[in-house]
C-alpha positions in Angstrom: -17.7 40.9 -21.5 -16.1 37.9 -23.2 -17.2 37.3 -26.8 -16.1 33.8 -27.4 -18.7 32.5 -29.9 -18.7 32.8 -33.6 -21.3 35.2 -35.1 -22.1 32.6 -37.9 -24.1 29.5 -36.9 -23.6 26.2 -38.6 -25.8 25.5 -41.6 -27.9 22.8 -39.8 -30.0 24.5 -37.1 -30.9 21.1 -35.6 -27.2 20.4 -34.6 -26.6 23.0 -31.9 -23.1 23.6 -30.8 -21.0 26.3 -29.1 -20.9 28.4 -32.2 -24.6 29.1 -31.9 -23.9 31.1 -28.7 -22.2 34.3 -27.7 -20.5 33.7 -24.3 -21.0 36.4 -21.8 -20.2 36.5 -18.1 -19.2 33.6 -15.9 -22.0 33.3 -13.4 -20.9 30.1 -11.5 -18.2 27.5 -11.1 -18.0 24.0 -9.8 -15.7 21.0 -9.5 -15.8 20.1 -13.2 -16.2 23.5 -14.9 -18.1 26.8 -15.1 -21.5 28.2 -15.9 -21.8 31.0 -18.4 -24.5 33.4 -19.3 -24.9 33.1 -23.0 -27.0 34.6 -25.8 -28.2 32.5 -28.7 -27.4 34.1 -32.1 -30.7 33.4 -33.9 -33.4 34.2 -31.3 -31.3 36.5 -29.0 -32.5 34.6 -26.0 -30.4 34.4 -22.8 -29.5 31.0 -21.5 -27.2 29.5 -18.8 -24.5 27.2 -20.3 -23.0 24.6 -18.0 -19.5 23.5 -19.1 -18.1 20.3 -17.8 -14.5 19.3 -18.5 -14.3 15.7 -19.8 -10.8 15.2 -18.4 -11.9 16.2 -14.9 -15.0 14.1 -15.1 -13.0 11.0 -16.1 -10.3 11.5 -13.5 -12.6 11.7 -10.5 -14.1 8.4 -9.4 -17.8 8.1 -9.8 -18.1 11.6 -11.3 -18.9 10.5 -14.8 -21.8 8.4 -13.7 -23.1 11.3 -11.6 -22.9 13.6 -14.6 -24.8 11.2 -16.8 -27.5 10.8 -14.1 -27.9 14.6 -14.0 -28.2 14.8 -17.8 -30.8 12.0 -17.8 -32.8 13.6 -15.0 -32.9 16.9 -16.8 -34.2 15.3 -19.9 -36.9 13.3 -18.0 -38.5 16.3 -16.3 -40.6 19.1 -17.8 -41.9 21.1 -14.8 -42.0 24.9 -14.9 -40.5 24.8 -11.4 -37.3 22.9 -12.5 -34.4 24.2 -14.5 -35.0 21.9 -17.4 -32.6 21.1 -20.2 -32.9 22.9 -23.5 -29.9 21.7 -25.4 -27.0 19.3 -24.7 -23.9 19.0 -26.9 -20.2 18.3 -26.7 -16.8 19.1 -28.0 -13.7 16.9 -27.9 -12.8 18.3 -24.5 -16.1 19.5 -22.9 -19.7 18.6 -22.2 -22.3 21.3 -22.4 -25.8 21.7 -20.9 -28.0 24.7 -21.9 -30.7 25.8 -19.5 -33.0 28.8 -19.1 -31.1 31.8 -17.7 -32.5 32.7 -14.3 -32.0 36.5 -14.1 -33.6 36.9 -10.7 -30.8 35.3 -8.6 -31.2 32.7 -5.9 -33.1 32.7 -2.7 -29.9 32.9 -0.7 -29.1 36.2 -2.2 -32.6 37.6 -1.6 -32.6 36.3 2.0 -29.4 38.2 2.7 -30.8 41.3 1.0 -34.2 41.5 2.7 -33.7 39.5 5.8 -36.4 37.1 7.0 -39.4 36.5 4.6 -42.9 37.0 5.9 -45.2 34.0 6.0 -47.2 35.1 2.8 -44.0 35.3 0.8 -42.8 32.0 2.2 -46.1 30.4 1.4 -45.8 31.4 -2.3 -42.3 30.0 -2.7 -43.0 26.9 -0.6 -45.8 26.1 -3.0 -43.6 26.4 -6.0 -40.9 24.2 -4.3 -43.6 21.6 -3.5 -44.7 21.5 -7.1 -41.1 21.1 -8.3 -40.2 18.4 -5.8 -43.5 16.5 -6.3 -42.7 16.4 -10.1 -39.3 14.9 -9.4 -40.8 12.4 -6.9 -43.4 11.4 -9.5 -40.4 10.2 -11.6 -38.9 8.4 -8.6 -36.1 11.0 -8.4 -34.8 12.0 -5.0 -33.2 15.5 -5.2 -30.9 15.5 -2.1 -29.6 19.0 -2.3 -32.5 21.3 -1.5 -31.2 24.7 -0.1 -31.7 28.4 -0.9 -28.7 28.5 -3.2 -30.4 26.0 -5.6 -33.6 27.9 -5.8 -33.4 30.3 -8.6 -35.8 33.1 -9.6 -36.6 34.0 -13.2 -37.1 37.5 -14.5 -40.6 37.6 -13.2 -39.8 36.2 -9.8 -41.0 32.6 -10.2 -38.9 29.9 -8.7 -37.1 26.9 -10.2 -35.0 24.2 -8.6 -31.5 23.8 -10.1 -28.4 21.6 -9.9 -29.3 18.0 -10.0 -25.8 16.7 -9.5 -26.6 14.9 -6.3 -30.0 13.7 -7.4 -30.6 10.0 -7.9 -33.2 7.8 -9.7 -34.7 5.3 -7.4 -35.5 1.9 -8.8 -38.0 -0.9 -8.1 -35.2 -3.4 -7.7 -34.0 -1.5 -4.7 -37.5 -0.9 -3.3 -37.2 2.8 -4.4 -34.5 3.4 -1.8 -30.9 4.4 -1.7 -28.1 4.6 0.9 -25.2 7.0 1.1 -24.1 10.4 2.3 -25.2 13.1 -0.1 -26.3 16.7 0.3 -25.3 19.8 2.2 -24.5 19.8 5.9 -27.3 21.4 7.9 -30.0 20.3 5.4 -29.5 16.5 5.8 -32.3 14.3 7.1 -31.6 12.1 10.1 -31.8 8.9 8.1 -28.9 10.1 5.9 -26.8 10.8 8.9 -27.6 7.4 10.3 -26.5 5.6 7.1 -30.0 4.1 6.7 -31.7 3.4 3.4 -33.9 6.2 2.4 -36.2 7.5 -0.3 -37.8 10.8 -1.3 -38.8 11.6 2.3 -35.4 13.1 2.8 -36.4 16.0 0.5 -39.3 16.9 2.7 -37.0 17.2 5.7 -34.7 19.5 3.7 -37.7 21.6 2.6 -38.6 22.0 6.3 -35.0 23.2 7.0 -35.2 25.6 4.1 -38.6 27.1 5.1 -37.4 27.5 8.6 -34.4 29.4 7.3 -36.5 31.7 5.2 -38.6 32.5 8.2 -35.8 32.8 10.8 -32.8 33.7 8.6 -30.9 30.9 10.3 -31.1 27.1 10.1 -32.9 25.2 12.8 -30.1 22.8 13.6 -26.4 23.8 14.0 -23.4 21.9 15.1 -24.9 18.5 14.4 -23.0 15.8 16.4 -20.1 14.3 14.5 -21.1 11.3 12.4 -19.0 8.3 13.5 -19.2 6.3 10.3 -17.3 3.3 11.8 -20.0 2.8 14.4 -21.2 -0.6 13.1 -22.2 -2.5 16.2 -25.9 -2.6 17.1 -25.3 -0.9 20.5 -23.3 1.9 18.8 -26.0 2.4 16.2 -28.7 2.7 18.8 -26.5 5.2 20.8 -26.1 7.2 17.6 -29.8 7.2 16.9 -30.7 8.3 20.4 -28.1 11.0 20.2 -29.5 12.4 17.0 -33.1 12.0 18.1 -32.4 14.2 21.2 -30.5 16.7 19.1 -33.3 17.1 16.5 -35.9 17.3 19.2 -34.5 20.8 20.2 -36.5 22.7 17.6 -37.0 26.4 18.5 -39.7 28.1 16.4 -40.4 31.8 16.7 -43.5 32.7 18.8 -44.4 35.3 16.1 -45.3 32.7 13.6 -48.9 31.5 13.0 -50.0 28.1 14.4 -50.3 26.6 10.9 -46.8 27.7 10.1 -45.4 26.1 13.2 -47.4 23.0 12.5 -45.9 22.8 9.0 -42.4 23.1 10.2 -42.8 20.6 12.9 -44.4 18.1 10.5 -41.6 18.4 7.9 -38.8 18.3 10.5 -40.2 15.2 12.2 -37.3 12.9 13.1 -39.4 9.7 12.6 -39.8 9.6 8.8 -42.9 7.4 9.0 -44.6 10.3 10.8 -43.1 13.1 8.7 -45.6 15.3 6.8 -45.9 14.1 3.2 -44.5 10.6 3.8 -47.8 8.9 4.2 -49.9 7.1 1.5 -51.3 10.4 0.2 -47.8 11.8 -0.2 -47.7 15.4 -1.4 -51.4 15.8 -1.2 -51.1 15.8 2.6 -48.6 18.7 2.2 -50.8 20.6 -0.2 -53.9 20.2 2.1 -52.0 21.5 5.1 -53.6 24.7 6.6 -50.4 26.6 5.9 -51.3 26.5 2.2 -54.9 27.7 2.7 -55.9 30.0 -0.1 -53.5 28.5 -2.7 -55.2 27.4 -5.9 -52.7 24.7 -6.9 -53.8 24.6 -10.6 -53.4 28.3 -10.8 -50.0 28.1 -9.2 -49.0 25.3 -11.6 -49.9 27.7 -14.5 -47.8 30.4 -12.8 -50.7 32.8 -12.8 -50.0 34.3 -9.4 -47.9 37.5 -9.1 -44.6 36.6 -7.4 -43.9 38.5 -4.2 -40.3 39.3 -5.3 -39.8 41.4 -8.4 -36.1 41.1 -9.4 -34.3 44.2 -10.5 -33.0 43.2 -13.9 -30.6 46.1 -13.9 -28.5 44.6 -11.3 -26.7 41.2 -10.9 -29.1 39.7 -8.4 -26.2 37.7 -6.9 -23.5 38.1 -4.4 -20.7 40.1 -5.9 -17.5 38.1 -6.7 -15.1 40.2 -8.6 -12.8 37.3 -9.5 -15.7 35.2 -10.7 -17.6 37.9 -12.6 -14.6 39.2 -14.4 -13.4 35.7 -15.4 -13.7 34.6 -19.0 -13.9 30.9 -20.0 -10.9 31.1 -22.3 -8.6 28.6 -20.6 -7.8 25.6 -22.7 -9.5 22.4 -21.4 -7.3 19.3 -21.1 -7.5 16.8 -24.0 -9.1 13.4 -23.7 -7.8 10.3 -25.4 -9.8 9.4 -28.5 -10.6 5.9 -27.2 -12.4 7.5 -24.2 -14.8 9.6 -26.3 -17.1 6.6 -26.5 -18.0 7.2 -22.8 -19.8 10.4 -23.9 -21.7 8.9 -26.8 -25.4 10.0 -26.9 -24.9 13.2 -24.9 -26.5 15.5 -27.4 -30.1 16.7 -26.7 -32.4 19.2 -28.3 -35.9 20.0 -26.9 -36.8 22.4 -29.6 -36.9 19.7 -32.3 -39.9 17.4 -32.4 -38.6 14.3 -34.1 -41.2 12.0 -35.6 -41.5 8.4 -34.3 -40.6 6.2 -37.3 -42.2 2.9 -38.3 -40.3 0.0 -39.8 -39.1 0.4 -43.4 -40.1 -2.2 -45.9 -40.0 -1.7 -49.7 -38.1 1.6 -49.3 -40.9 3.4 -47.5 -40.6 5.3 -44.2 -43.8 6.1 -42.3 -44.2 9.2 -40.1 -46.1 7.6 -37.2 -47.2 10.9 -35.7 -48.9 12.0 -38.8 -50.4 8.6 -39.4 -52.2 8.8 -36.1 -50.4 5.8 -34.7 -49.5 5.2 -31.1 -45.7 5.9 -31.2 -45.2 2.9 -28.8 -46.8 0.6 -31.3 -44.9 -1.7 -33.7 -45.6 -0.7 -37.3 -44.7 -2.3 -40.6 -45.4 -1.7 -44.3 -47.5 -4.5 -45.8 -47.9 -3.1 -49.3 -45.2 -1.5 -51.4 -45.5 2.2 -52.2 -43.6 5.4 -52.0 -45.7 7.7 -49.9 -43.9 9.9 -47.2 -45.5 10.6 -44.8 -49.0 9.1 -44.4 -50.9 12.3 -44.2 -53.6 11.4 -46.7 -54.9 8.3 -45.1 -58.3 7.2 -46.5 -59.6 4.8 -43.9 -58.7 3.4 -40.5 -59.9 0.0 -39.3 -59.1 -1.3 -35.8 -59.6 -4.8 -34.4 -58.9 -6.0 -30.9 -58.2 -9.5 -29.7 -57.9 -10.4 -26.0 -56.2 -13.6 -24.8 -55.7 -14.9 -21.2 -52.8 -17.0 -20.2 -54.1 -20.0 -18.3 -51.0 -20.4 -16.2 -50.3 -16.7 -15.3 -53.8 -15.3 -15.8 -52.2 -12.4 -17.5 -54.3 -10.8 -20.2 -52.9 -9.6 -23.5 -54.9 -7.3 -25.7 -53.6 -7.1 -29.3 -54.9 -4.1 -31.3 -54.4 -4.2 -35.0 -54.9 -1.0 -37.0 -55.0 -0.9 -40.7 -54.5 2.4 -42.4 -55.2 2.6 -46.2 -54.1 5.3 -48.5 -53.9 5.7 -52.3 -50.8 3.6 -52.7 -49.9 2.1 -49.3 -51.4 0.1 -46.5 -50.0 0.0 -43.0 -50.8 -2.5 -40.3 -49.9 -1.5 -36.8 -49.9 -4.1 -34.0 -49.9 -3.0 -30.4 -49.8 -5.3 -27.4 -50.8 -4.4 -23.8 -50.5 -6.8 -20.9 -52.6 -6.5 -17.7 
């Protein structure tokens, strides 16, 4: 194993960097770098360390934006069914993202090892995927790369979705839709292939493809007709749509599956996205209430209180053997980046283990810890009497007043809440405005 980290951590534990970790095996590689299994020196916990070469990210058009989106998405989400970010830091030549280390391998590996999954096993992992995807969608994030390789199991056998490099944040300005080819061939929804605008419904189609594959050990659609991207006339677009509609209509589902399983697959693999299961007004609730998931207590599943059907053998790699990859050390020298380009990586660092207090304004040399003062962190606080107390943990009294005003022109209502917190030697007035 490669031991590339220093055994002595920097003096400030809040400022995590590469010297906090011992680098072990390389467990993955991509277009911009590699993924290492690492062990943190202080707590001896295993993590996955994604290393992104800055030079490569800058050289490839659009890649830097995609990397920043992935970093942002990982810091926005906190689901136990997603590979969330733990730390992010950088060096002059590389970007780093630290995530939980998933020792159980991916579903692709387990599918190859055991063959098709039974419906009960598929129900369990489908439920965890649903919870992961619904969390992403609640943040207006479309995943766009759902497949067994991106579904990782932890040491207990619970599942997390990984790799958000193709994910995108949908915005109100674009009606929560996006256009563009992204994803893995064989898992793409028809609307992506047709160059239509689309939203989160494409993930439901990819989930249908994945569940079909887990139950049949093969994807439902192969040799998808070539996508003629220059077909721009109305007649050619209609021809292409009809061609794909006929192609996706040929869905062969095993006769051995239960009716509710067949119904779920047909619903998720519906060509017409307006009729696709989960794309209606109730969204994921329609999926959760489908008969396929009968018997699932969703709150219990959210707490991960079920026993996973796959028990990973932690004494083996739980991944497809690749001698060149597994024996490789990350000891090659990354290419240098010009100093003036380092500004593009400003703000990359992230640490979920540090709970930083929300600070109020500083007047008279006093800083207020808003959390300990019991103040809404979104409020605007200011010191109205001089003093030297830090923090406000000995507040004597709290008085709150509300004033509501209605704009005659817009009929918008603004509620102003003023909170006065008095202590021995300081008084804080907090003003919070809400519009409705």
